[in-house]
C-alpha positions in Angstrom: 0.1 -0.1 0.2 1.2 3.5 -0.8 0.9 6.5 1.4 -1.4 8.1 -1.1 -4.0 5.0 -0.6 -3.5 5.1 3.1 -4.5 8.6 3.5 -7.4 8.4 1.1 -8.7 5.3 3.1 -7.8 7.1 6.7 -9.8 10.4 5.3 -13.2 8.2 5.5 -12.5 7.1 9.1 -13.3 8.7 12.4 -10.2 10.9 13.2 -10.5 10.3 16.9 -10.3 6.3 16.5 -7.4 4.4 17.7 -4.9 2.6 15.1 -4.0 -0.5 16.0 -2.3 -3.5 14.2 -4.0 -6.9 13.6 -1.7 -9.3 11.9 -3.2 -12.8 10.3 -2.9 -14.3 13.5 -5.2 -12.0 15.4 -9.0 -12.6 15.4 -11.8 -9.5 15.2 -11.2 -8.8 18.9 -7.5 -9.3 19.3 -4.6 -6.6 19.1 -1.2 -7.3 18.2 -0.2 -3.6 19.1 -1.2 -0.1 18.7 0.5 2.3 16.5 2.5 5.1 18.4 4.8 6.3 15.7 4.9 7.0 12.0 8.4 7.1 10.6 10.1 7.2 7.3 12.5 4.4 7.4 16.2 4.8 6.5 16.7 1.1 6.0 18.9 0.3 2.8 17.6 -3.0 2.9 13.7 -2.1 2.8 14.3 0.8 0.8 16.0 -1.6 -2.0 13.4 -4.2 -1.2 10.5 -2.0 -2.0 12.1 0.1 -4.8 11.9 3.4 -3.1 11.0 5.2 0.1 9.2 3.3 3.1 7.0 4.5 5.6 6.8 2.2 9.1 4.1 2.3 11.2 5.5 1.6 14.7 
């Protein structure tokens, strides 16, 4: 997913909603973690893997 697509989707949601992470192992009521930071990764490995800038939700 690209940042522009994420922004487009987020604009439709409640701006006061909590942002969480659910992986494929979590059910509807389970949380893997809360998102506490959004950062541009400086990992050369990730930048090379994805072919450009990478944003990480932490």
